C-alpha positions in Angstrom: 123.0 46.4 135.1 123.0 42.6 135.1 119.8 40.8 134.6 117.8 44.0 134.8 119.3 45.1 131.5 116.9 42.7 129.6 114.0 44.8 130.8 115.2 47.7 128.7 115.0 45.8 125.4 112.4 44.0 123.3 112.0 40.3 124.0 111.4 38.2 121.0 109.4 35.0 121.2 111.5 32.1 119.8 109.7 28.8 119.1 111.2 25.8 120.8 112.8 23.2 118.5 115.6 20.7 119.0 118.8 22.5 118.0 121.8 20.9 116.5 124.6 20.2 119.0 126.5 23.4 119.7 129.8 21.5 119.9 129.5 20.7 116.2 128.3 24.1 115.2 131.2 25.9 116.9 133.3 25.0 113.9 130.8 26.5 111.4 131.7 29.9 110.0 128.9 32.4 110.5 127.4 34.3 107.5 125.0 37.2 107.3 122.1 35.1 106.2 122.5 32.8 109.2 120.4 33.0 112.4 122.8 32.7 115.3 122.1 32.2 119.0 125.0 32.6 121.5 124.0 31.2 124.9 125.6 31.3 128.4 127.9 34.2 127.5 129.2 37.0 129.5 128.1 40.0 127.4 129.9 43.4 127.9 127.4 45.8 126.4 129.9 48.6 125.6 128.3 51.4 127.6 129.2 50.1 131.1 126.6 47.4 131.3 127.2 43.7 131.7 125.1 40.6 131.4 127.0 37.9 133.3 125.2 34.9 131.8 123.1 35.9 128.8 121.8 35.1 125.3 122.5 37.0 122.1 120.5 36.5 119.0 121.6 37.6 115.5 119.5 37.7 112.4 120.3 39.2 109.0 123.4 40.8 110.4 121.5 42.6 113.2 121.2 42.0 116.9 117.6 41.1 117.5 117.9 39.9 121.1 120.3 40.4 124.0 119.0 39.2 127.4 119.8 37.5 130.6 117.2 34.9 129.7 117.9 31.6 128.1 116.2 30.7 124.9 115.7 27.6 122.8 116.3 28.1 119.0 114.2 27.9 115.9 115.1 25.1 113.5 118.0 26.1 111.3 119.5 28.4 113.9 123.2 28.1 114.6 123.6 27.7 118.4 126.9 28.5 120.0 127.4 27.5 123.7 129.6 30.4 124.8 130.0 29.2 128.4 133.1 30.8 130.0 133.4 33.2 127.0 133.1 36.9 126.9 131.4 38.8 124.1 132.4 42.5 123.6 131.5 44.9 120.8 133.9 45.1 118.0 136.5 47.9 118.5 136.8 51.2 116.7 140.0 53.2 116.0 139.3 56.9 116.0 142.6 58.0 114.6 144.7 56.4 111.9 146.1 56.9 108.4 145.2 54.2 105.9 146.9 53.2 102.7 150.5 54.1 103.2 151.6 51.1 105.3 152.0 47.9 103.2 152.9 44.5 104.3 156.6 45.1 104.0 157.1 48.8 103.2 155.6 52.2 104.0 155.0 55.1 101.6 152.9 56.6 98.8 153.8 53.7 96.5 151.5 51.5 98.5 148.4 53.8 98.3 145.6 52.2 96.3 142.6 50.0 96.4 144.4 46.7 97.0 146.5 48.0 100.0 143.5 49.8 101.5 141.5 46.6 101.5 144.5 44.8 103.1 144.6 47.4 105.8 140.9 47.0 106.5 141.1 43.2 106.6 143.9 43.6 109.1 141.7 45.8 111.3 139.0 43.2 111.0 141.4 40.4 112.0 142.1 42.2 115.2 138.4 42.8 115.9 137.8 46.3 114.6 134.5 47.2 112.9 135.5 50.7 111.9 138.4 53.0 111.5 138.7 56.8 111.0 141.5 57.9 108.6 142.5 61.4 109.5 143.1 63.7 106.5 145.4 61.8 104.2 143.1 60.0 101.8 142.1 60.3 98.1 138.3 60.4 98.3 137.4 58.5 95.2 139.7 55.6 96.0 138.4 55.4 99.6 134.8 55.6 98.4 135.3 52.9 95.9 136.8 50.6 98.6 133.9 51.3 100.9 131.4 50.5 98.2 133.2 47.2 97.6 133.1 46.4 101.4 129.4 47.2 101.5 128.8 45.0 98.5 130.4 42.1 100.3 133.5 41.9 98.1 135.7 41.6 101.2 135.1 41.5 105.0 136.8 44.4 106.6 136.4 47.4 108.9 134.3 50.3 107.7 136.4 53.2 106.6 135.6 56.8 107.5 137.8 59.7 106.4 138.4 63.4 106.7 139.4 66.2 104.4 142.8 67.5 105.7 143.2 71.2 106.2 146.3 73.3 107.1 148.4 76.1 105.7 149.1 75.5 101.9 151.3 72.5 101.3 151.6 71.6 105.0 149.9 69.6 107.8 151.2 66.0 108.3 154.7 65.4 109.7 157.5 66.3 107.3 158.1 62.7 106.1 154.4 61.9 105.7 153.7 65.2 104.1 155.8 64.4 101.0 154.1 61.1 100.5 150.6 62.6 100.9 151.4 65.2 98.3 152.6 62.4 95.9 149.3 60.6 96.3 147.4 63.9 95.8 149.3 64.4 92.5 148.9 60.8 91.3 145.2 60.6 92.1 144.4 64.1 90.8 142.3 64.7 93.9 142.5 67.2 96.7 143.8 65.6 99.9 145.3 68.6 101.8 143.2 71.7 101.5 145.5 74.8 101.8 144.0 77.6 104.0 145.1 81.1 103.0 142.6 83.5 104.6 139.2 83.2 106.4 137.0 83.6 103.4 139.0 81.1 101.4 139.0 78.7 104.3 135.2 78.8 104.5 135.1 78.1 100.8 137.4 75.0 101.2 135.0 73.7 103.8 132.1 74.2 101.4 134.0 72.3 98.7 134.5 69.4 101.1 130.9 69.4 102.2 129.7 69.3 98.5 131.8 66.2 98.0 130.0 64.5 100.9 132.9 64.4 103.2 131.6 64.4 106.8 134.8 65.3 108.7 137.6 67.8 108.6 141.0 67.3 110.2 143.0 70.4 110.9 146.7 70.6 111.9 147.6 73.3 114.4 151.3 72.5 114.7 154.5 74.2 113.4 156.4 70.8 113.5 159.2 72.2 115.5 159.6 75.3 113.3 159.6 73.4 110.0 156.0 74.4 109.1 153.7 77.4 109.7 151.2 76.9 112.5 147.6 77.3 111.5 146.4 80.7 112.7 143.4 81.1 115.0 141.4 83.2 112.5 141.7 80.4 110.0 140.7 77.5 112.3 137.8 79.6 113.7 136.6 80.1 110.1 136.9 76.4 109.3 135.1 75.3 112.5 132.4 77.9 112.1 131.6 77.0 108.5 131.9 73.3 109.2 129.3 73.6 111.9 126.9 75.3 109.5 127.2 72.3 107.1 127.0 69.6 109.8 130.7 68.6 109.5 132.7 67.6 112.5 136.2 69.1 113.0 138.9 67.0 114.7 142.2 68.6 115.7 145.8 67.7 115.7 147.1 70.4 118.2 150.7 71.1 119.1 150.2 71.8 122.8 147.6 71.6 125.5 147.7 75.4 125.6 146.1 75.4 122.1 143.0 73.6 123.3 141.0 76.3 125.2 140.6 78.5 122.1 139.9 75.5 119.8 137.2 74.3 122.2 135.7 77.8 122.4 135.7 77.9 118.6 133.7 74.7 118.5 136.2 71.9 117.8 134.6 68.5 118.2 137.6 66.6 119.4 141.4 66.2 119.7 143.4 63.5 118.1 146.5 64.0 120.2 145.6 64.4 123.8 148.7 66.3 125.0 147.8 64.8 128.3 150.1 65.9 131.1 150.7 68.7 133.6 149.6 71.4 131.1 146.2 69.7 130.6 144.7 70.5 133.9 141.3 70.8 135.5 140.3 74.0 133.7 140.8 72.5 130.2 139.2 69.3 131.4 136.1 71.1 132.6 135.9 73.2 129.4 136.2 70.0 127.2 133.5 68.3 129.3 131.0 71.1 129.0 131.6 71.4 125.2 131.4 67.6 124.8 134.8 67.6 123.1 136.5 64.2 123.1 140.2 63.5 123.6 142.3 60.7 122.0 145.3 60.1 124.3 147.5 58.6 121.5 150.2 57.3 123.7 151.3 54.2 121.9 152.7 56.1 118.9 155.8 57.1 120.8 156.0 54.2 123.3 155.8 51.3 120.8 158.5 52.7 118.6 161.0 51.8 121.4 159.6 48.4 122.0 160.6 45.1 120.3 157.1 44.5 119.0 158.4 41.9 116.5 158.8 39.6 119.5 155.1 39.8 120.3 153.3 36.7 118.9 150.0 38.7 118.7 151.7 40.7 115.9 154.1 38.2 114.4 151.3 35.7 113.6 150.3 37.9 110.6 153.7 39.2 109.3 156.6 37.5 107.6 159.6 36.6 109.7 161.7 39.0 107.7 159.5 41.9 108.6 159.3 40.9 112.2 163.1 40.6 112.4 163.4 44.3 111.8 161.2 45.0 114.9 163.1 42.9 117.4 165.6 43.8 120.2 168.5 45.9 119.0 166.9 47.2 115.8 166.4 50.9 116.0 167.1 50.8 119.7 164.1 48.6 120.3 163.9 46.9 123.7 162.0 43.9 125.0 161.0 45.9 128.0 160.8 49.7 127.8 161.4 51.3 131.1 158.9 54.0 132.0 159.9 57.2 133.7 158.0 57.1 137.1 157.6 60.9 137.3 156.3 61.1 133.7 153.9 58.2 134.5 152.6 60.0 137.6 152.0 63.2 135.6 150.1 61.3 132.9 148.0 59.5 135.5 147.0 62.7 137.3 146.0 64.4 134.0 144.1 61.4 132.8 142.3 61.1 136.1 141.3 64.7 135.9 139.8 64.2 132.5 137.8 61.1 133.7 136.7 62.9 136.8 135.5 65.8 134.7 133.5 63.4 132.5 135.5 64.0 129.3 135.0 61.3 126.7 138.2 59.4 126.0 138.2 57.8 122.5 140.6 55.1 121.3 143.0 56.3 118.6 146.3 55.0 117.5 147.7 57.2 114.6 148.5 53.8 113.0 149.9 54.2 109.5 151.2 57.8 110.0 154.7 56.4 110.5 156.3 53.1 109.4 155.8 50.0 111.5 152.9 51.2 113.7 150.6 48.3 112.7 146.8 48.6 112.2 144.6 46.8 114.8 147.5 45.5 116.9 148.2 49.0 118.2 144.6 49.5 119.3 144.9 46.6 121.7 148.3 48.0 122.9 146.8 51.4 123.4 144.1 50.0 125.7 146.8 48.3 127.8 148.5 51.7 128.2 145.1 53.3 129.2 144.7 50.7 132.0 148.3 51.0 133.1 147.8 54.8 133.5 144.7 54.6 135.6 141.6 53.6 133.5 139.6 50.6 134.5 139.3 47.8 131.9 135.7 48.8 131.5 136.6 52.4 130.8 139.2 51.4 128.3 136.5 49.2 126.5 134.0 52.1 126.5 136.6 54.4 125.0 137.2 51.8 122.2 133.6 51.1 121.4 130.6 53.3 122.3 132.6 56.5 122.8 134.3 56.1 119.5 131.0 55.3 117.8 129.3 58.3 119.4 131.8 60.9 118.2 132.2 59.3 114.7 128.4 59.4 114.3 128.0 55.7 113.9 124.7 55.0 115.6 124.5 51.4 114.6 127.9 50.4 116.0 129.8 50.5 119.3 127.5 48.5 121.6 125.6 45.2 121.9 122.0 46.4 121.8 118.8 45.7 120.0 118.8 46.8 116.4 122.5 47.4 116.1 124.9 45.9 113.7 126.2 42.5 114.9 129.8 43.6 115.3 131.2 41.3 118.0 134.4 39.8 119.4 134.1 36.4 121.2 137.0 36.2 123.7 138.1 33.1 125.6 139.0 35.2 128.7 137.4 38.1 130.4 139.0 41.5 129.6 137.5 43.0 132.7 139.9 40.8 134.7 142.9 41.8 132.5 142.7 44.1 129.5 145.3 41.9 127.7 142.5 39.3 127.4 141.2 41.3 124.4 144.0 39.4 122.6 142.4 36.1 123.2 140.1 36.3 120.2 138.1 33.2 119.2 135.8 34.8 116.7 135.2 38.2 115.1 131.8 38.9 113.6 131.2 42.1 111.5 127.7 42.8 110.3 126.7 39.2 111.0 129.6 37.9 108.9 132.4 36.0 110.6 136.0 37.1 109.7 137.9 34.1 108.4 141.0 34.8 110.5 142.6 31.5 109.6 142.5 32.3 105.9 143.8 35.8 106.5 146.8 34.4 108.5 147.4 31.9 105.7 147.4 34.6 103.1 149.7 37.0 105.1 152.1 34.4 106.4 152.0 31.2 104.3 
């Protein structure tokens, strides 16, 4: 859209005053009460639009101007010369499991307020404004943490969560299931709603709705024969009742062949894409018409074979002892994981079919569902896989920003537009040239407050 994009938004008149030198102000941390003007920046809107040399004004944590015009600043405004910088919307992870992964261990023993805050701060460090935790949370603890975030007690990503539903005592992978049930017992709250028959399934949905939970996660997977697969009459009852109450239903499905009936039942999206030969043009067309999104979720398997402990982008926030466990030779981890060319070709073809059909791809990582799949870091890695398998960098960014916000119902996030929350990442290099440039983070601003990344690093790795 370029310079013409400014014609779509309200232009604010800014009085001309002599501003303080931006070279001095670059070092100043930005707070919500500050008026901030970024000048001369490349601005990636988040919906496919770009302003190659623009201005971005923030006031009271809200974007009040984004334009190709150049403005002078009112007295007291922090002015940042963002020449040669790229500003993108903060990212959103549409599939994770918060609370179980700690800084040096994984499991139910970590679940609680302190660790949830640490997880959300880690997401913020990596430039995420929000994260969706999919069906494994204790509601009162999560709600308490979210209230604390909103009250300014810490700077972290917004946490959304779902009620998990499956056959009684089932759902998450067998290892995770045991830990989720321990948290359920210790918290005294329902985390996994067991579904026994259609009428009871509808009642479970009503209970979740009465608690103010806006999302439902269902597992349609027999876990290789170790669990019972959720029957169609039960998931149809859940989805139908959820739609009556305005709740969105997101699905963990076992195979692509499960998707047509789930889409026909009204499922809003799929947290494991099952992208490949079985997900062909017919399913892609059906998902597009129904506006059902798909999370590819490729990194969960791929990164478990990679020596991620040798990646400085991750090791900068974890102790050397933790990283040593994730290096070459530990758990068959390799510095370079060789890809199967035929499998890559199949994934490319299926993904291209989804994009051609107009299906919304949403970033999701499943971070936290298994040990050592780190929050935030894995989102950047997921985007790299998207691009490797055929997405453009712009498409990967859209999946990670505006698409995720759209399907999670966050109207004030996901793009750099007038009136939206000032959730931004300032990058030293252009991610449209190379998606790995999302790693080159200079500043993260969430709701107009700058994340103190230096202090977080010092806390995590003194």
